N, C-alpha and C positions, 0 to 999 in steps of 0.2 A: 559510445557512439554520439556523434553530434546530433542534436535534435533538430527537427524541421523548424523553420520559421513560423509555420502555421500549426496551431494547436491540434494535436491528435493526428497529425499526418506524417509522423516519422515512419520511414519505410524500413521494416526489419526483414524483408524477404531474403536479403543476401547475408544476414548476420549469422555468425557461428554461435554455438551454445556458449562458448567462452565470452564472447562479446555481450551476450544477453545477461550472463551472470554478472559481468562488470556493471552493466547498466542497472541491474536490479540492486546491486550494492549502492550505486549512486542514488537511486530512487529512495532507498532506505535512509541514507544519510540526509537527503534533501527533506523528506517528510518529517524525520525526527527533528531536524534543526528548525524547520518552518513551524511545526506545531508547537514546539517549545517557545519560539519567538511570539507566536500568536497568544499563547497562554500568558506569557510575561506581559504583553501589552494589555490584555484584558485585566490582569492584576493591577497594572498601573492606572488604568481607568477606574477600577473599583476603588483604589486608594484615593484617587482624586474626586470620588463621588460623582463621576461623569457617566459611568457605565449604565446606570439606571435611566439616564436621559436618552440613551440610544434606542431607536425603535426596536420593539420586541422581535420582529421577524429577522432583523439583522443579528441581534444577540443570539437568537436560537440557531441561526445558520452558523455563526462562529462557534458556539458551544458544540454543535453537531460535528463540525469540522475537527475540533480538538478531540472529541471523544471517538468518532468513527475512524478518522485517519490516524490520529495520534495513538490509538490503542488497537482497534480491530485490524485495520489495514497494515499497520506496522507489524503486528504480531503475525499476520498471514505471510507477509513478505519475508520476514525473518525465518519463519518455519520453512517456507519453500526454499529459501537459500540454503538452509541446513540439509534439506532433503535432496537437493539436486545432485550431489555427488553419487547418490545411489540410483539415480535415474529420474526422468521426467514422468509424472503421473497426470492422469486426467484431472484430478482435483487441483493440481497446481494451475493448470490452464483455466479452469472454472473460476478459481479464486482471484487470479490476476485479471481475468475479464470482468469480474464483478467490481473490482477496484476501478478499472478503466471506465466501466459504464456508470458507476456512482460518480466519478469525477466529471463525466460528461453532463450528467443531470445537475450536479451542484454548480458547475460552471454556468449553466443556464439560470439556476436559482440566484447565484451571486449577481448576475447581470440584472435580473428582474428586481430583486430586492433593492439593490443599490440605485438603479436608475428610475424605478417606478414607485417603490414603496418608501424609500428614504426621502423624506421631505426636505426641510431646510438643511443645507450643508453649510456650516459656519467655518469657512476656510480661514478665518482670522483667529480661531481658537486653537491653541496648541493641543488641547485634548482631542479636538476633532481631527487634527492631523494624525493622531495616533489611530483613530477610528479609520481614517482613510488608508493608513498603513495596513490595518487588519484586512480591509477589502482587497488591497493590492496583493498582500501575501496570500490570502485565502484563495482568491481567484487565480493568482499565478500558480499556486500549487495544483489547482484543478486542471488548468490548461496543460501543465507538465504531465500530470498523471493520466490524462486522456490517452497518452501514448501507451499506457500499460495494456490496453486492449490490443493494440497492434503487436506488442511484444508477446502477448499470450497466444495470438494466432500463429506466430512463427514458432513459438515454443511447442505448440501442438505437433509440429513435424518431428520432434525429438522423443515423443512418447514411445517407450519400449525400444529405443535406439541404443540404450546403454548395455554394454556387454554383461553377461550373467555374472562374471567374476567381480564386477564392480557393485553388483546388487547382492552379493553373497552375504554381506553383513546383516541384511534384512531378514533372510530366511535361516541363516546360520544358527542363531540361538534356538529357533523353533525346531530345526532339524536335529540339533544336538539333544534337545529334550525328548524328541521322539525316539531317537536311537538309545538314549539312556533308559527310557521306559521299556523298550523292547529287551534290552540287556537285563533289566531288573526282573522282567517277567520270565525270561529264559532261566535266570539264576534261581528264581522261585520254584520253577518246575523241576530243575535239576537237583534241588536240595532235598 
């Protein structure tokens, strides 16, 4: 789906589950690529001995972005994508909403840290241009992921909408174990 021009305002109300799955795949690719790029740029700045000169609040924000979005959020999104063929569950909605809400908060934090807490910006320095790219990529990722909250709200409409036969693989092993246990008990009494 095409995202809205305004951060966090993509309308998912008329989207099908298939469209949302496609968007979730796109979000995963986007977050993976962006966090890898951010981490590579941090490494470049560390190699140039410039990263230590960057204000601590900005460094912490970037490190948090790499760790939370590059690990936790990506892991959640991938797990949800794997689970969706068996049906939408409440925890899928909660986890996607948490990602969206975290993106909303970090978007504010990026703006505050960059515009209020980051003092002198040396635009003539090539290393500072890398720092500026970190800000652009990090905040851009947050504005994109703000839509995750909207996706989650629409996804909630699909909870328990999956036919039982598509969910069979979840209870099948358990049910087979129960039946096997009953057969074993009956055989024990008949022997």
